[in-house]
C-alpha positions as CSV (number, residue, x, y, z in Angstrom):
1,M,-36.7,-38.7,-39.0
2,D,-39.9,-40.8,-39.2
3,E,-42.0,-37.7,-39.8
4,I,-39.7,-36.6,-42.7
5,K,-39.8,-40.1,-44.2
6,K,-43.6,-40.1,-44.0
7,I,-43.8,-36.8,-45.8
8,I,-41.4,-38.0,-48.6
9,D,-43.3,-41.3,-48.9
10,E,-46.5,-39.3,-49.4
11,L,-44.7,-37.0,-51.9
12,G,-43.7,-40.1,-53.9
13,N,-47.2,-41.6,-53.9
14,T,-48.9,-38.3,-54.8
15,S,-46.3,-37.7,-57.6
16,L,-47.2,-41.0,-59.1
17,E,-50.9,-40.5,-58.9
18,N,-50.6,-37.1,-60.6
19,S,-47.9,-37.9,-63.2
20,I,-45.5,-35.3,-61.8
21,H,-42.5,-37.5,-63.0
22,I,-40.4,-37.2,-59.8
23,A,-37.8,-39.9,-59.8
24,G,-35.6,-39.1,-56.7
25,V,-35.9,-37.0,-53.6
26,A,-33.5,-35.8,-50.9
27,V,-33.7,-33.5,-47.9
28,V,-30.5,-31.6,-47.3
29,A,-30.1,-29.5,-44.1
30,D,-28.7,-26.0,-44.3
31,S,-25.5,-27.4,-42.8
32,G,-25.1,-29.6,-45.9
33,N,-25.9,-32.9,-44.3
34,V,-28.2,-35.2,-46.2
35,V,-31.1,-35.9,-43.8
36,F,-33.0,-38.2,-46.1
37,Q,-32.8,-39.5,-49.6
38,T,-34.7,-42.0,-51.6
39,S,-32.8,-45.3,-52.2
40,N,-32.4,-44.6,-55.9
41,W,-30.4,-41.4,-55.4
42,D,-27.1,-40.9,-53.4
43,L,-26.2,-37.3,-52.8
44,T,-23.8,-37.8,-49.8
45,S,-20.8,-36.7,-51.9
46,L,-22.6,-33.8,-53.7
47,T,-23.8,-31.7,-50.9
48,N,-21.2,-29.0,-51.4
49,A,-22.3,-28.7,-55.0
50,V,-25.9,-28.4,-53.9
51,L,-25.1,-25.7,-51.3
52,S,-22.9,-23.7,-53.8
53,L,-25.7,-23.8,-56.4
54,I,-28.2,-22.5,-53.8
55,K,-25.7,-19.7,-53.1
56,G,-25.6,-18.6,-56.7
57,D,-23.5,-20.9,-58.9
58,P,-25.1,-21.1,-62.4
59,S,-24.4,-24.8,-63.0
60,F,-23.2,-28.1,-61.4
61,I,-22.4,-31.7,-62.2
62,M,-24.4,-34.5,-60.7
63,N,-23.6,-38.1,-61.4
64,D,-21.5,-37.0,-64.4
65,V,-24.4,-35.1,-65.9
66,D,-24.2,-31.3,-66.3
67,F,-27.1,-29.2,-65.1
68,T,-27.6,-25.4,-65.7
69,I,-30.0,-23.2,-63.8
70,V,-32.8,-22.1,-66.1
71,E,-35.1,-20.6,-63.6
72,K,-34.7,-19.1,-60.1
73,T,-37.9,-17.9,-58.3
74,S,-39.0,-17.4,-54.8
75,E,-40.5,-20.9,-54.9
76,G,-37.2,-22.5,-55.8
77,I,-34.6,-23.3,-58.5
78,I,-35.0,-25.3,-61.7
79,A,-31.8,-26.8,-63.3
80,T,-32.0,-28.6,-66.6
81,N,-29.6,-30.8,-68.5
82,N,-29.2,-29.5,-72.0
83,S,-29.0,-33.0,-73.5
84,G,-32.4,-33.9,-72.3
85,M,-31.4,-36.0,-69.2
86,G,-33.9,-34.4,-66.9
87,H,-34.1,-31.7,-64.3
88,V,-33.0,-31.1,-60.8
89,L,-35.4,-29.0,-58.6
90,F,-34.5,-27.2,-55.4
91,V,-37.2,-26.0,-53.0
92,P,-35.9,-24.3,-49.9
93,F,-37.7,-24.6,-46.5
94,Q,-36.9,-23.5,-43.0
95,G,-33.9,-25.5,-42.1
96,G,-32.9,-26.9,-45.5
97,V,-33.8,-27.7,-49.1
98,L,-36.0,-30.3,-50.7
99,L,-34.1,-31.6,-53.7
100,S,-35.6,-33.7,-56.5
101,Y,-34.7,-35.2,-59.8
102,A,-37.5,-34.9,-62.3
103,M,-37.5,-37.0,-65.4
104,P,-37.1,-35.5,-68.9
105,Q,-40.9,-35.6,-69.6
106,A,-41.7,-33.6,-66.4
107,D,-43.1,-30.1,-66.5
108,P,-40.5,-28.4,-64.2
109,P,-42.6,-25.4,-63.1
110,K,-45.5,-27.7,-62.3
111,A,-43.2,-30.1,-60.4
112,L,-41.6,-27.2,-58.5
113,S,-45.0,-26.0,-57.4
114,F,-46.0,-29.5,-56.4
115,L,-42.8,-29.9,-54.4
116,K,-43.4,-26.6,-52.6
117,T,-46.5,-28.0,-50.9
118,F,-44.3,-30.7,-49.4
119,A,-41.4,-28.4,-48.6
120,M,-43.7,-26.3,-46.4
121,R,-44.5,-29.4,-44.4
122,L,-40.8,-29.8,-43.8
123,N,-40.4,-26.4,-42.2
124,G,-38.6,-26.6,-38.9
125,K,-38.3,-30.4,-39.0
126,V,-34.6,-30.5,-39.9
């Protein structure tokens, strides 16, 4: 757990330094358990929605905000709120998924690529 927290702390610092506009991060195991989440984001009651989205659902509701998948690539999933309330990014890794809320001014493909480098470091740690 300490190693995961260290990786996420570094992700947050690097995101700020590079203006990636990441506002919340969570690590969810393949089983659906929230392994880690930043203090500004509580996903404990939303893990089933997260897992169903990864399995193919086209949209989901998070904190009363609708998000729709706009891009699904081998690197991950980008879901966007049509009202301009931001983006949710999903980056799979061996054992789980790195989940992030990106602010409306974020560049989702750039943020997804950024998150991928940290997701690779999470491989096998969950």
